[in-house]
LUMVONU-413790 format. One record per residue: x, y, z of N, C-alpha, C in turn; chain. Coordinates in pm, 1 decimal, always signed. Layout:
BEGIN
     neast    nnorth       nup    caeast   canorth      caup     ceast    cnorth       cup  chain
         X         Y         Z         X         Y         Z         X         Y         Z      A
...
% end
This chain:
BEGIN
     neast    nnorth       nup    caeast   canorth      caup     ceast    cnorth       cup  chain
    +331.2   -1012.2    -761.7    +438.9   -1094.2    -783.8    +557.8    -987.4    -855.9      A
    +657.0    -978.8    -814.6    +752.3   -1036.4    -724.1    +720.7   -1025.0    -587.9      A
    +754.4   -1116.7    -505.9    +738.4   -1099.6    -352.5    +878.7   -1106.9    -279.6      A
    +921.1   -1024.1    -232.1   +1015.6   -1023.3    -116.3   +1001.9   -1027.0     +15.9      A
   +1044.0   -1143.8     +75.4   +1028.0   -1166.0    +212.2   +1143.1   -1150.2    +284.6      A
   +1152.5   -1068.6    +361.2   +1263.8   -1020.2    +466.6   +1262.6   -1056.5    +596.8      A
   +1356.6   -1139.9    +650.7   +1342.1   -1188.2    +794.5   +1469.0   -1103.6    +867.5      A
   +1450.7   -1049.4    +987.2   +1579.4    -993.7   +1051.6   +1552.2   -1004.5   +1215.6      A
   +1648.6    -981.8   +1260.9   +1635.0   -1007.8   +1405.1   +1539.6    -887.8   +1450.4      A
   +1490.2    -940.5   +1577.9   +1387.9    -845.6   +1626.9   +1477.5    -728.6   +1667.5      A
   +1452.0    -618.5   +1650.8   +1508.1    -465.8   +1682.8   +1594.0    -417.2   +1607.2      A
   +1610.8    -489.5   +1462.9   +1710.5    -437.1   +1384.9   +1632.4    -326.3   +1296.3      A
   +1552.7    -373.2   +1234.8   +1480.4    -242.1   +1142.2   +1379.5    -143.1   +1243.7      A
   +1370.4     -36.4   +1197.9   +1335.3     +72.8   +1260.1   +1193.7     +53.9   +1148.5      A
   +1074.4    +146.7   +1175.0    +973.3    +193.5   +1051.8   +1033.0    +250.5    +926.0      A
   +1128.9    +343.5    +979.3   +1176.0    +430.7    +855.2   +1280.0    +329.7    +787.1      A
   +1344.2    +239.2    +819.1   +1459.4    +139.4    +788.2   +1344.0     +63.8    +669.8      A
   +1233.5     +25.5    +744.4   +1139.9     -65.4    +675.0   +1127.1     -27.2    +543.3      A
   +1058.1    +121.0    +556.8   +1011.0    +192.5    +407.8   +1137.0    +223.4    +318.6      A
   +1255.4    +249.2    +362.4   +1358.9    +276.1    +299.8   +1396.2    +161.7    +208.9      A
   +1410.4     +41.0    +268.7   +1450.7    -104.2    +208.6   +1291.8    -158.3    +112.6      A
   +1200.2    -141.1    +140.0   +1076.5    -146.6     +56.4   +1106.2     -59.1     -59.6      A
   +1126.3     +33.4     -54.6   +1176.1    +131.2    -177.9   +1294.4     +78.4    -246.6      A
   +1420.3     +51.6    -167.7   +1537.6      -4.7    -244.7   +1505.6    -129.1    -325.5      A
   +1434.1    -234.3    -251.2   +1417.1    -340.2    -312.1   +1319.8    -328.2    -443.8      A
   +1227.3    -252.6    -426.0   +1113.2    -227.5    -526.4   +1212.3    -177.4    -655.4      A
   +1329.0     -46.3    -621.1   +1369.4      -4.7    -725.8   +1483.5    -102.4    -781.6      A
   +1556.2    -184.8    -684.7   +1631.4    -290.3    -781.7   +1539.1    -362.4    -846.6      A
   +1445.8    -435.4    -826.9   +1359.7    -496.5    -909.9   +1308.8    -431.5   -1039.6      A
   +1271.3    -317.7   -1017.8   +1236.2    -245.0   -1135.8   +1331.3    -241.5   -1254.8      A
   +1450.9    -177.0   -1183.4   +1576.9    -137.0   -1265.7   +1631.7    -278.9   -1348.2      A
   +1628.8    -374.8   -1285.3   +1658.9    -514.5   -1328.7   +1562.9    -564.8   -1421.7      A
   +1451.7    -549.9   -1372.9   +1358.7    -623.0   -1473.8   +1258.6    -556.7   -1575.8      A
   +1249.8    -422.7   -1528.0   +1138.0    -319.0   -1591.5    +994.6    -351.0   -1565.7      A
    +998.2    -400.3   -1429.6    +876.8    -440.9   -1376.1    +792.1    -322.5   -1365.0      A
    +667.4    -322.0   -1337.1    +562.9    -220.1   -1304.9    +593.0    -196.3   -1147.6      A
    +627.1    -114.2   -1113.6    +641.8    -110.2    -931.7    +503.9    -144.6    -858.2      A
    +400.7    -133.5    -956.2    +253.6    -163.3    -880.9    +274.4    -310.4    -831.9      A
    +318.5    -404.8    -889.5    +351.4    -563.6    -880.1    +456.3    -610.2    -783.4      A
    +538.6    -490.2    -723.0    +659.9    -556.4    -655.8    +584.3    -563.3    -500.4      A
    +614.2    -654.9    -413.3    +583.5    -645.2    -307.5    +684.1    -707.1    -182.1      A
    +685.7    -642.7     -78.4    +798.6    -651.4     +18.2    +724.2    -671.4    +129.2      A
    +749.0    -796.0    +228.3    +709.9    -818.9    +363.9    +815.2    -825.8    +452.1      A
    +796.0    -770.0    +567.7    +900.4    -803.4    +680.4    +849.5    -859.8    +782.5      A
    +934.3    -952.1    +848.9    +918.5   -1023.1    +951.1   +1043.5   -1003.3   +1056.2      A
   +1008.4   -1025.8   +1160.5   +1102.4   -1017.5   +1287.4   +1120.9   -1147.5   +1354.1      A
   +1258.0   -1204.0   +1345.1   +1296.1   -1355.7   +1389.7   +1333.2   -1320.4   +1554.4      A
   +1262.5   -1358.7   +1638.6   +1287.1   -1385.2   +1790.0   +1405.3   -1469.0   +1793.0      A
   +1477.5   -1405.8   +1926.6   +1631.3   -1461.1   +1948.4   +1604.4   -1617.4   +1994.6      A
   +1658.4   -1696.8   +1931.3   +1643.6   -1838.5   +1928.3   +1584.4   -1898.5   +1840.2      A
   +1567.8   -1832.8   +1717.1   +1494.5   -1889.9   +1634.3   +1544.6   -1921.9   +1495.5      A
   +1686.0   -1858.9   +1478.8   +1773.8   -1893.8   +1362.3   +1893.1   -1937.1   +1407.3      A
   +1938.0   -2052.2   +1335.2   +2065.7   -2109.7   +1291.9   +2116.0   -2096.9   +1185.3      A
   +2248.0   -2120.7   +1217.3   +2344.1   -2133.8   +1119.5   +2432.7   -2222.6   +1132.7      A
   +2452.2   -2358.1   +1055.0   +2563.0   -2460.9   +1084.9   +2535.5   -2523.6   +1209.6      A
   +2403.5   -2537.2   +1219.2   +2356.6   -2601.5   +1339.1   +2374.1   -2508.9   +1483.2      A
   +2413.2   -2396.9   +1477.2   +2432.2   -2317.7   +1595.1   +2346.1   -2208.2   +1585.1      A
   +2294.7   -2144.2   +1702.8   +2245.8   -2033.2   +1730.0   +2298.4   -1908.7   +1642.4      A
   +2229.7   -1837.5   +1586.3   +2280.5   -1744.4   +1505.9   +2179.8   -1590.9   +1543.8      A
   +2216.2   -1510.0   +1626.6   +2116.9   -1394.9   +1626.1   +2148.0   -1283.9   +1551.8      A
   +2230.2   -1302.2   +1461.6   +2264.2   -1162.0   +1358.2   +2216.6   -1184.6   +1248.6      A
   +2163.0   -1302.1   +1194.6   +2117.0   -1348.1   +1046.2   +1991.1   -1280.4   +1014.2      A
   +2025.8   -1222.0    +876.8   +1906.1   -1166.5    +812.3   +1893.4   -1245.6    +681.0      A
   +1771.7   -1260.2    +660.2   +1725.0   -1333.1    +498.4   +1633.8   -1269.9    +450.9      A
   +1688.5   -1243.6    +302.0   +1599.1   -1190.2    +235.5   +1553.4   -1321.2     +93.8      A
   +1426.3   -1343.4     +71.6   +1381.6   -1448.2     -11.5   +1292.2   -1388.9    -117.2      A
   +1323.2   -1360.5    -243.9   +1239.0   -1301.4    -327.9   +1205.2   -1439.8    -469.2      A
   +1067.7   -1392.9    -448.6    +986.7   -1498.5    -580.5    +973.8   -1434.1    -690.5      A
   +1011.8   -1469.0    -792.6   +1028.6   -1387.2    -931.4    +985.3   -1491.0   -1026.4      A
    +919.7   -1446.4   -1141.8    +867.1   -1527.9   -1251.6   +1015.1   -1574.5   -1313.3      A
   +1002.0   -1706.4   -1364.1   +1089.6   -1777.4   -1449.9   +1125.7   -1666.5   -1582.8      A
   +1241.4   -1673.3   -1625.5   +1279.1   -1619.6   -1762.9   +1371.3   -1532.4   -1754.6      A
   +1435.3   -1478.6   -1653.6   +1526.9   -1385.7   -1634.0   +1693.2   -1468.7   -1685.7      A
   +1784.2   -1380.9   -1708.8   +1935.8   -1452.3   -1693.8   +1990.7   -1449.8   -1591.9      A
   +2107.1   -1525.0   -1585.8   +2144.8   -1534.5   -1441.7   +2228.9   -1382.4   -1435.3      A
   +2256.9   -1339.2   -1540.0   +2328.4   -1195.0   -1472.7   +2228.6   -1092.8   -1423.0      A
   +2125.8   -1095.7   -1477.4   +2001.1   -1015.0   -1417.5   +1970.2   -1042.4   -1276.6      A
   +1953.7   -1177.5   -1278.5   +1929.0   -1223.9   -1101.5   +2043.3   -1189.9   -1037.1      A
   +2167.8   -1224.8   -1062.2   +2281.4   -1205.2    -979.3   +2291.5   -1053.2    -945.2      A
   +2263.0    -943.8   -1047.6   +2282.4    -819.1   -1026.4   +2174.7    -759.3    -922.2      A
   +2026.6    -812.4    -954.1   +1931.6    -763.6    -868.4   +1972.8    -829.5    -729.1      A
   +2012.8    -952.6    -725.5   +2043.4    -966.0    -557.6   +2163.2    -916.3    -511.9      A
   +2253.4    -870.9    -580.4   +2370.7    -771.6    -544.1   +2324.7    -658.2    -486.8      A
   +2252.9    -608.0    -580.8   +2175.3    -472.4    -538.5   +2110.2    -457.7    -411.9      A
   +2040.0    -560.8    -387.1   +1935.5    -558.7    -281.0   +2010.8    -571.2    -190.0      A
   +2112.3    -673.1    -140.0   +2184.4    -669.4     -17.3   +2288.6    -602.8      +8.3      A
   +2330.9    -517.3     -95.9   +2418.9    -380.8     -78.0   +2312.2    -273.0     -12.5      A
   +2206.1    -255.8     -49.8   +2119.1    -167.8     -38.1   +2060.2    -188.1    +128.2      A
   +2055.1    -324.2    +160.1   +2008.2    -353.2    +283.8   +2112.3    -333.4    +397.7      A
   +2238.8    -359.0    +347.6   +2344.2    -338.2    +443.0   +2386.3    -182.4    +448.0      A
   +2357.6     -95.9    +358.3   +2381.7     +49.2    +369.6   +2261.5    +107.8    +444.0      A
   +2142.6     +42.8    +435.1   +2016.9    +126.2    +527.8   +2023.1     +77.4    +663.4      A
   +2054.5     -36.9    +677.5   +2071.5     -87.9    +825.5   +2194.9     -63.4    +896.4      A
   +2293.3     -73.0    +826.0   +2427.3     -86.1    +894.7   +2456.6    -232.6    +916.5      A
   +2383.4    -307.3    +886.4   +2438.2    -463.9    +925.4   +2541.2    -501.7    +810.9      A
   +2624.0    -596.6    +848.6   +2761.9    -630.1    +722.8   +2685.9    -733.6    +663.4      A
   +2745.5    -708.2    +500.7   +2689.5    -800.7    +414.7   +2717.8    -933.3    +454.6      A
   +2814.4   -1013.1    +531.4   +2834.8   -1115.5    +589.9   +2714.0   -1168.5    +652.1      A
   +2630.5   -1099.8    +689.8   +2508.5   -1123.9    +795.4   +2385.8   -1146.9    +728.1      A
   +2383.5   -1130.7    +611.7   +2288.5   -1120.8    +506.4   +2271.1   -1253.9    +423.3      A
   +2182.9   -1314.4    +399.7   +2161.0   -1437.1    +297.2   +2045.3   -1424.6    +224.7      A
   +2061.3   -1406.3     +99.3   +1986.0   -1347.4      -6.4   +1967.2   -1429.0    -118.5      A
   +1845.0   -1453.4    -184.7   +1834.9   -1509.0    -310.9   +1717.6   -1511.4    -358.0      A
   +1695.2   -1544.9    -497.7   +1545.9   -1559.9    -585.3   +1508.8   -1689.1    -593.9      A
   +1399.9   -1711.6    -593.0   +1356.9   -1823.6    -645.9   +1267.2   -1793.5    -776.9      A
   +1253.3   -1891.0    -872.8   +1173.8   -1842.5    -991.9   +1057.3   -1937.8   -1001.8      A
    +943.4   -1899.1   -1033.6    +826.2   -1954.3   -1028.0    +746.5   -1950.4   -1147.5      A
    +701.9   -2045.1   -1195.1    +619.3   -2039.8   -1354.5    +502.0   -1941.8   -1349.7      A
    +506.0   -1860.2   -1424.8    +410.8   -1754.2   -1435.4    +269.4   -1805.5   -1435.8      A
    +256.6   -1901.2   -1498.0    +118.3   -1969.5   -1520.7     +58.3   -2016.8   -1391.5      A
    +148.8   -2015.6   -1276.8     +80.9   -2056.9   -1143.2     +61.6   -1944.3   -1039.9      A
     +89.1   -1801.4   -1098.9     +85.0   -1701.6   -1012.4     -14.7   -1625.5   -1047.2      A
     -92.5   -1596.2    -928.8    -215.4   -1512.6    -955.5    -201.0   -1389.8    -881.9      A
    -223.6   -1267.4    -970.9    -243.7   -1123.2    -901.2    -335.6   -1059.7   -1000.0      A
    -437.1    -992.8    -912.2    -543.4    -892.3    -966.0    -644.9   -1014.3   -1023.4      A
    -638.5   -1138.7    -975.3    -716.8   -1253.2   -1044.3    -693.1   -1297.2   -1147.1      A
    -567.0   -1265.5   -1201.2    -525.8   -1313.1   -1348.6    -382.1   -1378.0   -1309.4      A
    -371.7   -1477.7   -1415.8    -226.2   -1561.3   -1399.3    -176.4   -1469.1   -1480.9      A
     -40.4   -1463.7   -1465.1     +58.8   -1388.3   -1488.0    +149.7   -1424.1   -1632.4      A
    +168.3   -1353.0   -1705.3    +250.9   -1369.8   -1855.6    +389.0   -1415.5   -1821.0      A
    +462.7   -1456.6   -1910.6    +592.5   -1516.0   -1908.2    +650.7   -1363.5   -1972.2      A
    +775.4   -1337.5   -1891.0    +857.3   -1221.5   -1936.8    +857.7   -1235.5   -2078.9      A
    +856.2   -1108.3   -2112.6    +830.7   -1071.1   -2294.1    +680.2   -1062.4   -2348.5      A
    +596.5   -1111.9   -2263.5    +452.1   -1133.4   -2323.2    +369.9   -1013.2   -2195.6      A
    +406.9    -928.8   -2185.6    +385.0    -859.4   -2063.0    +295.6    -749.9   -2155.1      A
    +324.5    -706.4   -2281.4    +251.6    -589.3   -2334.4    +108.2    -652.6   -2386.0      A
    +121.9    -775.4   -2445.5     -19.4    -820.4   -2487.1     -94.2    -854.9   -2356.1      A
     -20.8    -893.2   -2267.0    -121.6    -931.5   -2123.6    -194.7    -819.0   -2078.1      A
    -104.0    -697.7   -2088.1    -169.8    -561.5   -1999.8    -253.0    -525.3   -2107.4      A
    -243.7    -532.3   -2246.1    -364.1    -491.3   -2334.2    -491.7    -587.3   -2325.3      A
    -470.9    -710.8   -2328.7    -597.4    -824.7   -2305.8    -683.2    -800.9   -2175.5      A
    -589.5    -774.1   -2055.3    -641.3    -749.3   -1935.6    -667.2    -593.8   -1879.3      A
    -673.6    -520.8   -1948.4    -672.6    -361.8   -1892.4    -778.9    -317.1   -1845.3      A
    -891.9    -391.9   -1835.1   -1006.6    -347.6   -1739.1    -975.1    -417.3   -1597.8      A
    -932.5    -531.2   -1623.4    -901.4    -614.3   -1444.9    -798.1    -533.6   -1399.0      A
    -712.3    -492.2   -1454.1    -597.6    -418.8   -1431.5    -609.8    -253.6   -1370.9      A
    -736.8    -211.1   -1405.4    -768.1     -87.5   -1350.7    -662.6     +34.9   -1369.9      A
    -587.5     +33.2   -1481.6    -502.8    +141.4   -1516.5    -379.0    +132.5   -1460.2      A
    -319.8      -8.4   -1440.4    -192.3     -32.6   -1412.8    -130.8     -73.4   -1532.4      A
     -23.3      +1.1   -1558.9     +47.0      -1.2   -1671.3    +199.9     -15.8   -1650.5      A
    +259.6    -100.0   -1770.3    +393.7    -146.4   -1770.6    +434.9    -248.4   -1858.4      A
    +575.2    -270.6   -1849.1    +646.2    -325.4   -1926.0    +667.6    -494.7   -1872.8      A
    +633.5    -486.9   -1746.4    +690.7    -628.7   -1681.8    +621.1    -645.8   -1529.7      A
    +638.9    -728.7   -1482.7    +571.7    -779.4   -1371.6    +670.4    -814.3   -1253.9      A
% end
């Protein structure tokens, strides 16, 4: 956790672009939240033609980025995070920002499991890392 799911038209992304986007999204999340890179996950899927619609009409250019993050961040942090991700997406892919829909959804950390552990609230990471150092196998950081 966090998890970023990216969907784009078939053929838009090359393998190199996916790698660059995964790095850019991870960098944006880490910069905004001080998270440990090891906890940032990015998944890509290709949307076949005929599967995306906007305003009830077929949309063959739409890309979607949906991030799930722990609740507890300020609106300014979340907005800057989304803005940075969209700008990076456009720069890497060449896709206009107007064709990208992006956002984050907040999830209570008490119902998120990673490494077999339920996650802490933002601000409680240091205690959580200390209490769970054996289960985390050397993963260190200030956030998730």
